[in-house]
VOPAGU-2260 file (C-alpha; in pm, 1 decimal, decimal comma):
REM VOPAGU-2260
SITE   aa  ch    i         X         Y         Z
SITE  MET   A    0       2,9      -3,5       2,1
SITE  ILE   A    1     120,9     351,2     -89,4
SITE  ALA   A    2     149,6     558,6     227,4
SITE  SER   A    3     146,4     899,9      52,7
SITE  LEU   A    4     195,6    1068,7    -275,4
SITE  PRO   A    5     339,2    1416,3    -355,2
SITE  PRO   A    6      98,1    1678,6    -489,6
SITE  LEU   A    7      41,3    1677,7    -859,6
SITE  LYS   A    8     206,4    1952,9   -1061,2
SITE  ARG   A    9     -45,2    2185,7   -1226,1
SITE  ILE   A   10     -29,6    2339,2   -1574,2
SITE  LEU   A   11    -264,8    2610,0   -1701,8
SITE  ALA   A   12    -317,2    2554,8   -2078,2
SITE  ILE   A   13    -423,6    2876,6   -2257,9
SITE  HIS   A   14    -550,1    2769,8   -2601,5
SITE  ASP   A   15    -858,0    2782,7   -2827,8
SITE  LEU   A   16   -1121,3    2511,3   -2799,0
SITE  SER   A   17   -1207,9    2357,2   -3134,7
SITE  GLY   A   18   -1513,6    2132,4   -3099,7
SITE  VAL   A   19   -1414,9    1903,9   -3390,0
SITE  GLY   A   20   -1058,2    1828,6   -3509,2
SITE  LYS   A   21    -816,2    1726,1   -3244,3
SITE  CYS   A   22    -589,4    2017,5   -3160,0
SITE  SER   A   23    -534,8    2291,6   -2898,3
SITE  LEU   A   24    -721,2    2221,4   -2574,9
SITE  THR   A   25    -875,0    1889,9   -2689,3
SITE  VAL   A   26    -514,2    1766,6   -2728,8
SITE  ALA   A   27    -355,0    1954,8   -2435,7
SITE  LEU   A   28    -594,6    1828,7   -2168,5
SITE  PRO   A   29    -550,3    1451,6   -2229,6
SITE  VAL   A   30    -179,3    1460,7   -2316,5
SITE  ILE   A   31     -79,7    1672,9   -2017,5
SITE  SER   A   32    -298,5    1450,3   -1793,4
SITE  ALA   A   33    -138,7    1140,1   -1931,3
SITE  ALA   A   34     206,8    1283,3   -1841,6
SITE  GLY   A   35      92,5    1292,5   -1479,1
SITE  VAL   A   36      24,2    1662,3   -1456,3
SITE  GLU   A   37    -304,5    1827,6   -1369,0
SITE  CYS   A   38    -433,6    2044,0   -1659,8
SITE  SER   A   39    -639,6    2353,6   -1600,7
SITE  CYS   A   40    -782,6    2521,2   -1912,3
SITE  LEU   A   41    -839,1    2881,6   -2018,2
SITE  PRO   A   42    -998,8    2894,2   -2366,3
SITE  THR   A   43    -904,4    3194,9   -2578,7
SITE  ALA   A   44   -1164,6    3126,8   -2844,4
SITE  LEU   A   45   -1441,7    2879,3   -2920,7
SITE  LEU   A   46   -1445,8    2728,6   -3270,4
SITE  SER   A   47   -1676,1    2471,7   -3429,5
SITE  THR   A   48   -1377,3    2307,3   -3597,6
SITE  HIS   A   49   -1013,6    2399,4   -3640,3
SITE  SER   A   50    -933,5    2612,3   -3938,2
SITE  GLY   A   51    -737,5    2361,0   -4146,3
SITE  ASP   A   52    -940,4    2230,9   -4443,8
SITE  PHE   A   53   -1269,6    2297,4   -4270,2
SITE  TYR   A   54   -1467,0    2579,2   -4417,6
SITE  GLY   A   55   -1747,7    2803,3   -4284,7
SITE  PHE   A   56   -1647,9    2723,1   -3921,5
SITE  THR   A   57   -1783,6    2936,9   -3640,6
SITE  LYS   A   58   -1558,8    3127,1   -3414,7
SITE  ARG   A   59   -1621,0    3316,7   -3085,0
SITE  ASP   A   60   -1346,1    3532,1   -2937,8
SITE  LEU   A   61   -1334,6    3489,2   -2559,0
SITE  SER   A   62   -1109,4    3788,4   -2482,3
SITE  ASP   A   63   -1366,5    3945,0   -2251,9
SITE  GLU   A   64   -1366,7    3633,3   -2026,0
SITE  LEU   A   65    -991,1    3581,8   -1982,5
SITE  LEU   A   66    -899,3    3839,7   -1722,2
SITE  PRO   A   67   -1207,8    3789,4   -1500,1
SITE  ILE   A   68   -1137,0    3413,7   -1494,3
SITE  ALA   A   69    -781,0    3471,5   -1400,2
SITE  GLN   A   70    -880,9    3723,9   -1128,3
SITE  HIS   A   71   -1118,4    3465,7    -979,7
SITE  TRP   A   72    -835,0    3210,4    -962,5
SITE  LYS   A   73    -611,5    3469,1    -799,2
SITE  ARG   A   74    -873,2    3528,9    -530,9
SITE  GLU   A   75    -902,1    3155,3    -476,6
SITE  GLY   A   76    -528,9    3119,2    -437,9
SITE  VAL   A   77    -486,4    2882,7    -730,9
SITE  HIS   A   78    -116,1    2800,8    -794,0
SITE  PHE   A   79      23,0    2699,1   -1131,8
SITE  ASP   A   80     353,1    2513,9   -1172,8
SITE  GLY   A   81     345,3    2587,0   -1543,9
SITE  ILE   A   82     155,9    2811,8   -1784,7
SITE  TYR   A   83     142,5    2697,4   -2149,6
SITE  THR   A   84       4,6    2925,9   -2417,6
SITE  GLY   A   85     -89,9    2819,1   -2768,8
SITE  TYR   A   86    -329,8    2973,3   -3017,5
SITE  LEU   A   87    -421,9    3332,2   -2930,3
SITE  ALA   A   88    -691,7    3505,1   -3131,3
SITE  SER   A   89    -521,1    3839,6   -3184,2
SITE  ALA   A   90    -220,8    4059,9   -3094,9
SITE  GLN   A   91    -442,9    4232,0   -2846,9
SITE  GLN   A   92    -508,5    3904,4   -2677,0
SITE  VAL   A   93    -134,4    3862,0   -2621,7
SITE  GLU   A   94    -150,9    4178,7   -2411,2
SITE  LEU   A   95    -425,5    4014,3   -2196,0
SITE  ILE   A   96    -206,0    3707,2   -2155,2
SITE  GLU   A   97      77,7    3927,9   -2030,2
SITE  GLN   A   98    -158,3    4075,8   -1766,1
SITE  ILE   A   99    -263,8    3717,4   -1671,1
SITE  LEU   A  100     100,5    3616,1   -1634,6
SITE  ASP   A  101     167,0    3914,2   -1412,7
SITE  LEU   A  102    -135,4    3810,7   -1205,8
SITE  LEU   A  103     -81,3    3432,8   -1176,5
SITE  ALA   A  104     278,3    3344,6   -1239,6
SITE  THR   A  105     531,6    3323,6    -957,0
SITE  PRO   A  106     908,5    3305,0    -999,2
SITE  GLU   A  107     875,0    2930,0    -980,6
SITE  THR   A  108     613,5    2908,9   -1264,6
SITE  MET   A  109     745,9    2770,2   -1588,1
SITE  LEU   A  110     618,1    2961,7   -1890,9
SITE  ILE   A  111     590,9    2770,1   -2217,7
SITE  VAL   A  112     493,2    2961,8   -2529,4
SITE  ASP   A  113     389,1    2801,2   -2855,3
SITE  PRO   A  114     372,0    3105,6   -3086,9
SITE  VAL   A  115      98,7    2973,9   -3308,6
SITE  MET   A  116      73,6    3211,8   -3608,0
SITE  ALA   A  117     216,4    3074,5   -3932,9
SITE  GLU   A  118     310,3    2766,5   -4138,1
SITE  ASN   A  119     468,2    2686,4   -4468,5
SITE  GLY   A  120     609,9    3036,7   -4505,1
SITE  LYS   A  121     274,2    3214,4   -4453,2
SITE  TYR   A  122      81,3    3369,3   -4168,3
SITE  TYR   A  123    -248,7    3206,9   -4076,7
SITE  SER   A  124    -559,4    3399,3   -4176,1
SITE  GLY   A  125    -593,2    3723,7   -3980,7
SITE  PHE   A  126    -233,5    3731,3   -3852,8
SITE  ASP   A  127      48,7    3951,7   -3970,8
SITE  GLY   A  128     365,9    4122,7   -3846,2
SITE  GLU   A  129     176,9    4273,5   -3553,1
SITE  MET   A  130     102,8    3928,8   -3423,9
SITE  CYS   A  131     469,5    3829,4   -3474,6
SITE  ALA   A  132     588,4    4129,4   -3274,3
SITE  ALA   A  133     348,5    4045,0   -2992,4
SITE  PHE   A  134     466,6    3684,9   -2982,9
SITE  ARG   A  135     827,1    3796,7   -2990,3
SITE  ARG   A  136     761,0    4000,6   -2677,1
SITE  LEU   A  137     589,4    3701,1   -2509,9
SITE  CYS   A  138     867,8    3462,4   -2607,5
SITE  ALA   A  139    1122,7    3696,0   -2448,9
SITE  ARG   A  140     975,1    3622,5   -2107,0
SITE  ALA   A  141     916,2    3252,3   -2167,0
SITE  ASP   A  142    1123,4    2964,9   -2018,7
SITE  VAL   A  143    1041,7    2741,7   -2319,3
SITE  ILE   A  144     918,4    2827,7   -2670,7
SITE  THR   A  145     809,9    2580,6   -2939,5
SITE  PRO   A  146     770,3    2745,2   -3285,0
SITE  ASN   A  147     763,2    2555,7   -3610,7
SITE  MET   A  148    1019,2    2636,0   -3884,2
SITE  THR   A  149     814,6    2916,0   -4027,9
SITE  GLU   A  150     739,3    3076,9   -3690,5
SITE  ALA   A  151    1103,5    3046,0   -3589,4
SITE  ALA   A  152    1211,2    3226,9   -3911,8
SITE  PHE   A  153     954,7    3506,4   -3853,6
SITE  LEU   A  154    1039,8    3553,9   -3487,8
SITE  THR   A  155    1410,2    3598,3   -3574,0
SITE  ASP   A  156    1356,9    3815,5   -3881,8
SITE  ARG   A  157    1499,5    3545,2   -4111,3
SITE  ALA   A  158    1384,1    3439,9   -4453,2
SITE  TYR   A  159    1189,9    3113,9   -4454,9
SITE  HIS   A  160    1331,5    2850,8   -4682,6
SITE  PRO   A  161    1094,7    2556,4   -4774,2
SITE  GLY   A  162    1229,0    2206,3   -4797,7
SITE  THR   A  163    1511,7    2044,3   -4609,2
SITE  ALA   A  164    1759,5    2209,8   -4372,3
SITE  THR   A  165    2100,6    2108,6   -4251,8
SITE  GLU   A  166    2166,4    2051,9   -3883,6
SITE  SER   A  167    2390,9    2360,5   -3884,5
SITE  GLU   A  168    2114,2    2576,0   -4023,3
SITE  VAL   A  169    1874,4    2451,2   -3755,4
SITE  GLU   A  170    2133,9    2512,2   -3486,7
SITE  SER   A  171    2180,2    2867,0   -3609,3
SITE  LEU   A  172    1806,6    2924,3   -3591,5
SITE  LEU   A  173    1790,8    2778,4   -3242,1
SITE  ASN   A  174    2070,4    3012,6   -3132,4
SITE  ALA   A  175    1883,5    3308,7   -3271,7
SITE  LEU   A  176    1563,3    3205,9   -3089,8
SITE  CYS   A  177    1747,4    3182,0   -2760,5
SITE  ALA   A  178    1880,3    3529,8   -2822,2
SITE  LEU   A  179    1523,6    3654,4   -2786,7
SITE  GLY   A  180    1554,1    3575,8   -2416,1
SITE  THR   A  181    1395,6    3233,7   -2375,3
SITE  GLY   A  182    1566,1    2967,9   -2167,5
SITE  VAL   A  183    1484,5    2668,3   -2399,9
SITE  ALA   A  184    1400,5    2687,5   -2773,1
SITE  ALA   A  185    1242,1    2392,9   -2945,6
SITE  ILE   A  186    1168,5    2391,5   -3321,1
SITE  THR   A  187     903,5    2154,0   -3455,4
SITE  GLY   A  188     865,5    2014,2   -3795,7
SITE  VAL   A  189    1238,3    2012,1   -3871,7
SITE  LEU   A  190    1294,9    1833,5   -4204,0
SITE  LEU   A  191    1659,3    1724,7   -4245,2
SITE  GLU   A  192    1852,0    1638,9   -4553,6
SITE  ASN   A  193    1840,2    1267,1   -4472,2
SITE  GLY   A  194    1458,4    1269,1   -4517,6
SITE  GLU   A  195    1379,0    1241,4   -4146,2
SITE  ILE   A  196    1155,5    1492,8   -3972,1
SITE  GLY   A  197    1116,2    1579,2   -3606,2
SITE  ASN   A  198    1212,0    1836,1   -3351,6
SITE  ALA   A  199    1524,7    2006,8   -3225,9
SITE  VAL   A  200    1594,0    2180,8   -2891,3
SITE  ARG   A  201    1854,0    2410,0   -2745,3
SITE  ASP   A  202    1919,6    2487,6   -2374,8
SITE  ALA   A  203    2036,4    2845,7   -2359,2
SITE  LYS   A  204    2204,6    2789,2   -2022,0
SITE  SER   A  205    2420,5    2491,1   -2125,3
SITE  GLY   A  206    2433,9    2558,6   -2496,3
SITE  LYS   A  207    2344,2    2191,3   -2560,6
SITE  ILE   A  208    2150,6    2111,8   -2879,5
SITE  CYS   A  209    1955,3    1788,5   -2932,5
SITE  PHE   A  210    1765,3    1643,2   -3226,9
SITE  SER   A  211    1489,3    1379,7   -3223,9
SITE  THR   A  212    1376,8    1269,0   -3571,2
SITE  ARG   A  213    1182,9     992,1   -3735,3
SITE  LYS   A  214    1101,2     867,6   -4085,0
SITE  MET   A  215     874,8    1113,8   -4260,1
SITE  HIS   A  216     520,9    1028,6   -4360,3
SITE  GLY   A  217     374,8    1214,2   -4651,5
SITE  GLY   A  218      89,3    1468,4   -4621,4
SITE  VAL   A  219     -52,0    1695,0   -4351,0
SITE  PHE   A  220    -122,1    1575,7   -3998,8
SITE  TYR   A  221    -322,3    1832,5   -3798,5
SITE  GLY   A  222    -258,8    1879,0   -3425,0
SITE  THR   A  223      84,7    1721,9   -3408,6
SITE  GLY   A  224     251,0    2045,4   -3298,0
SITE  ASP   A  225       6,9    2072,0   -3013,4
SITE  ILE   A  226      68,7    1714,0   -2911,1
SITE  PHE   A  227     443,2    1773,8   -2901,4
SITE  ALA   A  228     422,5    2103,1   -2714,4
SITE  SER   A  229     170,9    1963,1   -2462,6
SITE  ALA   A  230     390,1    1649,8   -2381,4
SITE  LEU   A  231     709,4    1859,5   -2368,7
SITE  SER   A  232     548,4    2114,5   -2140,3
SITE  ALA   A  233     419,5    1856,5   -1889,8
SITE  LEU   A  234     744,9    1657,1   -1880,8
SITE  LEU   A  235     950,9    1965,8   -1826,9
SITE  VAL   A  236     726,0    2090,5   -1550,0
SITE  ARG   A  237     761,2    1745,9   -1382,7
SITE  GLY   A  238    1141,2    1793,7   -1393,7
SITE  ALA   A  239    1244,5    1568,1   -1679,3
SITE  PRO   A  240    1578,4    1627,9   -1848,5
SITE  ILE   A  241    1540,5    1819,0   -2174,5
SITE  GLU   A  242    1676,9    1528,2   -2385,6
SITE  SER   A  243    1429,8    1279,1   -2232,4
SITE  ALA   A  244    1135,7    1519,6   -2269,8
SITE  LEU   A  245    1224,2    1577,3   -2631,6
SITE  GLU   A  246    1250,6    1212,9   -2712,0
SITE  LEU   A  247     923,5    1106,3   -2539,0
SITE  ALA   A  248     725,4    1398,9   -2690,4
SITE  THR   A  249     861,1    1321,4   -3035,1
SITE  ALA   A  250     782,8     947,6   -2992,1
SITE  LEU   A  251     425,0    1028,6   -2897,8
SITE  VAL   A  252     385,7    1235,9   -3213,0
SITE  GLU   A  253     542,8     961,4   -3436,1
SITE  GLY   A  254     320,3     695,5   -3271,0
SITE  SER   A  255       9,1     906,7   -3326,8
SITE  ILE   A  256      98,8     966,5   -3693,2
SITE  ALA   A  257     189,7     604,0   -3761,7
SITE  ARG   A  258    -142,4     472,7   -3622,3
SITE  SER   A  259    -331,0     734,0   -3829,8
SITE  VAL   A  260    -153,3     622,6   -4149,4
SITE  LEU   A  261    -254,2     261,7   -4073,8
SITE  ARG   A  262    -615,9     363,7   -4007,1
SITE  GLY   A  263    -657,1     590,5   -4303,3
SITE  GLY   A  264    -956,3     813,3   -4302,2
SITE  ASP   A  265   -1006,6    1191,7   -4313,3
SITE  ARG   A  266    -698,8    1359,1   -4178,7
SITE  ARG   A  267    -889,8    1678,2   -4098,5
SITE  PHE   A  268   -1003,5    1513,3   -3776,9
SITE  GLY   A  269    -655,8    1478,0   -3638,3
SITE  VAL   A  270    -418,3    1194,5   -3559,2
SITE  ASP   A  271    -470,5     880,9   -3344,9
SITE  PHE   A  272    -293,8    1012,5   -3033,8
SITE  GLU   A  273    -548,5     826,2   -2823,8
SITE  GLY   A  274    -403,4     493,6   -2940,3
SITE  ALA   A  275     -52,8     612,2   -2877,1
SITE  LEU   A  276    -111,8     727,9   -2518,9
SITE  PRO   A  277     -64,7     387,1   -2353,0
SITE  GLU   A  278     294,3     361,6   -2468,8
SITE  PHE   A  279     351,1     725,2   -2377,5
SITE  LEU   A  280     218,1     650,5   -2029,3
SITE  ARG   A  281     453,7     354,9   -1988,0
SITE  SER   A  282     748,1     568,6   -2100,4
SITE  VAL   A  283     657,4     850,1   -1861,3
SITE  GLN   A  284     627,8     596,4   -1577,3
SITE  THR   A  285     966,9     451,4   -1650,6
SITE  LEU   A  286    1126,3     793,5   -1672,2
SITE  PHE   A  287    1006,5     894,6   -1326,1
SITE  GLU   A  288    1045,5     568,1   -1148,5
């Protein structure tokens, strides 16, 4: 019989909630929970579906609700070990998030920022340089950031080059991201010259750079960036070494994609991360034994 257990770590996930299409909060909540971390949710917007290959979707901006919710938590004395931000509806909403961080974050709170704004060399609909400048400011105060290759280029004022990249090119981009002020920079969707794709991370304190890549599957897989960032956030908040957190988060993404390829079906609805969670749970348990 277990005599006692330590308190669970708690992460606040600040994302949109898309009712259909597994991404954002519908990914963050189960993945963070599977990593053994309590997940609280603050939805930035409510969408009927995510915006990738779905058309005519509904969207409700929840900016007016964000600060009152945070103020209620403050009055209740709610403590967060980590705050993890993803999709934000506007540059103005970034300013609200900064106020929420000032209200809820302590010096011990880990801030993870996924600057969701662009892909394949282009901004998402409704975003532009103003959004990039706002995210750059938020990334400067973050402990961890998780941009994709396009977002990393935009944040560092570099030209985006489609196709493969060398490890040295990725390392240079990681160095530039850390120069923004973040403690750890992770880039997702890194396609290397050997045909493998995955993620790369740099610890600004030690200068160490790590890659975790897998065989590339063709096509688009929605929600994989959210799966990676959610897993990485939870593992780091629990105290996992960066290399281990990178490997386990990447393995979860690969497992989710591989199962989706085997299942077939409409990819708009997201990848089969549900089927990949049992192996992720076992890996997490082994890591923290």
